[in-house]
C-alpha positions in Angstrom: 0.0 0.0 0.0 1.4 3.4 -1.0 1.9 6.0 1.6 0.3 9.5 1.2 3.6 11.1 0.1 4.1 8.5 -2.6 0.6 9.1 -4.0 1.0 12.9 -3.8 4.3 12.9 -5.8 3.8 10.0 -8.2 2.4 12.3 -11.0 2.7 15.9 -10.0 6.1 17.2 -11.1 4.9 19.9 -13.4 2.3 21.0 -10.9 4.8 21.0 -8.1 7.1 23.4 -10.0 4.2 25.9 -10.2 3.5 25.9 -6.4 4.2 29.1 -4.6 6.4 27.4 -2.0 9.0 26.5 -4.6 9.6 30.0 -5.9 12.2 30.9 -3.4 15.0 28.7 -4.7 17.5 31.5 -5.5 17.4 33.0 -2.0 17.6 29.7 -0.3 20.6 28.8 -2.4 22.2 32.1 -1.5 22.0 31.1 2.2 23.4 27.6 1.5 26.3 29.1 -0.4 27.1 31.5 2.5 26.9 28.6 5.0 29.4 26.6 2.8 31.7 29.6 2.6 31.3 29.7 -1.2 33.7 26.7 -1.4 32.8 25.0 -4.7 35.1 22.1 -4.0 32.5 20.8 -1.6 30.3 17.8 -2.6 26.6 18.2 -1.7 23.8 15.7 -1.3 20.2 17.1 -1.8 17.9 14.8 0.2 14.3 14.7 -1.0 15.3 16.8 -4.0 11.9 16.6 -5.7 12.1 18.1 -9.2 15.7 19.2 -8.5 15.3 22.9 -8.0 18.1 23.3 -5.4 20.4 20.7 -7.0 20.0 22.4 -10.4 20.6 25.9 -9.1 23.6 24.9 -7.0 25.1 23.0 -10.0 24.7 26.2 -12.1 26.7 28.0 -9.5 29.5 25.5 -9.8 28.9 23.0 -7.0 28.9 19.2 -7.3 25.5 17.9 -6.2 23.8 14.5 -6.1 20.0 14.6 -5.8 18.0 11.8 -4.2 14.3 11.3 -4.0 11.8 8.4 -3.4 9.6 9.5 -6.3 10.9 8.4 -9.8 8.3 10.7 -11.4 9.8 13.7 -9.6 13.3 12.6 -10.6 12.2 12.3 -14.3 11.1 15.9 -14.1 14.4 16.9 -12.4 16.5 15.1 -15.1 14.5 16.8 -17.9 15.0 20.2 -16.4 18.7 19.6 -15.9 19.1 18.4 -19.5 17.3 21.6 -20.7 19.9 23.6 -18.9 22.8 21.5 -20.3 23.7 20.2 -16.8 24.9 16.8 -15.8 23.6 16.0 -12.4 23.3 12.6 -10.8 19.7 12.0 -9.6 19.2 8.8 -7.7 16.0 7.1 -6.7 16.2 5.7 -3.2 14.7 5.8 0.3 16.2 8.5 2.5 16.2 6.1 5.4 18.8 3.9 3.6 21.0 6.1 1.4 23.7 4.2 -0.6 26.5 6.5 0.6 29.0 6.5 3.4 31.4 9.4 4.2 31.0 10.8 0.7 29.6 14.3 1.1 30.8 17.6 2.7 27.3 19.0 3.1 23.7 17.8 3.0 20.6 19.9 2.3 17.0 18.8 2.9 14.7 21.8 2.2 10.9 22.2 2.6 10.4 18.8 4.2 12.4 17.0 1.5 11.9 13.7 3.4 11.9 14.4 7.1 9.3 14.6 8.8 6.9 12.9 6.5 7.4 9.3 7.7 4.8 7.3 9.6 6.7 7.0 12.9 9.3 8.9 14.9 11.7 6.0 14.5 11.4 6.2 10.7 12.0 10.0 10.7 15.1 9.4 12.9 16.4 6.9 10.4 16.5 9.6 7.8 18.7 11.8 10.0 20.9 8.8 10.8 21.2 7.9 7.1 22.1 11.4 6.0 24.7 11.6 8.8 26.3 8.4 7.7 26.6 9.8 4.1 28.5 12.9 5.4 32.3 13.2 5.9 33.8 14.8 9.0 33.7 17.8 9.2 30.4 18.5 7.4 27.3 20.6 7.5 23.7 19.5 7.5 21.2 22.2 6.5 17.5 21.5 6.5 14.0 22.8 7.3 11.3 21.0 9.2 7.8 21.6 10.5 7.8 23.7 13.7 5.7 22.4 16.6 5.6 25.9 18.0 3.6 27.1 15.0 1.1 24.3 15.3 0.7 24.5 19.0 -0.1 28.2 18.8 -2.7 27.8 16.1 -6.0 26.0 15.9 -6.2 26.0 12.1 -2.8 26.5 10.5 -2.1 26.5 6.8 0.4 24.0 5.6 2.6 26.1 3.3 4.7 23.3 1.8 1.7 21.1 1.0 0.6 24.1 -1.0 -2.1 22.4 -3.1 -5.5 23.8 -3.8 -7.7 22.2 -1.2 -6.1 21.4 2.1 -8.2 21.2 5.3 -7.1 20.5 8.8 -8.8 17.5 10.5 -6.9 17.1 13.7 -3.6 17.6 15.6 -2.6 15.4 18.5 -0.5 17.3 21.0 0.6 14.0 22.6 2.3 12.8 19.5 2.8 16.2 17.7 1.3 14.7 14.6 -1.3 16.2 12.3 -3.9 14.4 10.2 -5.1 16.5 7.3 -7.3 15.8 4.3 -5.9 17.0 1.0 -7.7 17.1 -2.4 -5.5 17.7 -5.4 -5.3 17.4 -9.2 -2.3 15.6 -10.7 -0.5 16.5 -14.0 -3.0 14.5 -16.0 -6.0 16.3 -14.5 -7.1 13.5 -12.3 -8.5 14.4 -8.9 -7.3 12.6 -5.7 -8.0 12.8 -2.0 -5.4 11.7 0.5 -4.9 11.9 4.2 -1.6 13.6 5.2 0.1 12.8 8.5 3.1 14.8 9.4 5.2 15.1 12.5 5.8 18.6 14.0 9.0 19.0 16.0 10.0 21.3 18.8 13.5 22.9 18.6 14.7 21.0 21.7 13.7 17.7 20.0 15.7 18.5 16.9 18.7 19.5 18.9 18.6 16.4 21.0 18.2 14.1 18.0 21.2 15.7 16.2 23.4 15.7 19.3 22.6 12.0 19.7 24.0 11.5 16.2 27.2 13.2 17.1 26.7 16.8 15.8 28.8 19.1 17.8 26.9 22.3 17.0 23.2 22.7 16.2 21.6 26.1 15.4 18.0 26.8 14.7 16.4 29.8 13.1 13.1 30.9 11.7 12.6 29.8 8.1 11.1 32.3 5.6 10.7 30.7 2.2 13.2 32.2 -0.2 14.9 34.3 2.5 16.8 32.1 4.9 18.8 34.1 7.4 20.8 33.7 10.6 19.3 37.0 11.6 15.8 35.6 11.9 15.1 34.1 15.3 12.5 31.3 15.4 9.1 32.3 16.7 5.6 30.7 16.8 4.9 32.7 13.6 7.3 30.4 11.6 5.7 27.4 9.9 9.1 25.9 9.5 12.4 26.1 11.3 15.8 26.3 9.7 18.4 24.0 11.1 22.1 24.2 10.6 24.1 21.4 12.2 27.9 20.8 12.1 29.7 17.5 12.6 
């Protein structure tokens, strides 16, 4: 049985690229470059790369990037876009919980819930963090965004910005598990209508810090995430739907 995230992304690459939440790629890559010190010798893995927007932009800027995603349909779109730009980028279809890499990358990015925290259990989400960490060299940086529990706790009816599709309604949020259950109606690239139930895990900053410290990161910094305008000057508040995490091995 396919999970909701597999159904959502099995035929929606073109539609995905028109969503408002993917229009901030330039600014997000500006931040990533600053965090990496503009060192184009660094090798980057883009986890949950989707249609390749960050991988393509960073490659255009001179970086070596490998993009991975669970959805082959999303990757086909990414390869098509890269080819149109005359770029050679390795896009690999695999599960983020079991990446086929070890000590190969200097940096990892996972933007707009690229994989984490979409899994069905906390243990499965943690496996993504562990797998990414295993793929990184030492030293290395891990830059990602994830759903902020502060945002959800302070709102009865929040809007899921990264789901972004046309008909998204909240059903419930369990404060004991910090998981949401939301009904989403969407139309795929062939014009077919679907209804799925989304279940996502919202995290508190202290949880993210603890999980990453458990994996051996020596420094974990968390900021507010404004799409397209990531900045170290933006403290995390309950107004932020996502938090921006920068961790160093």
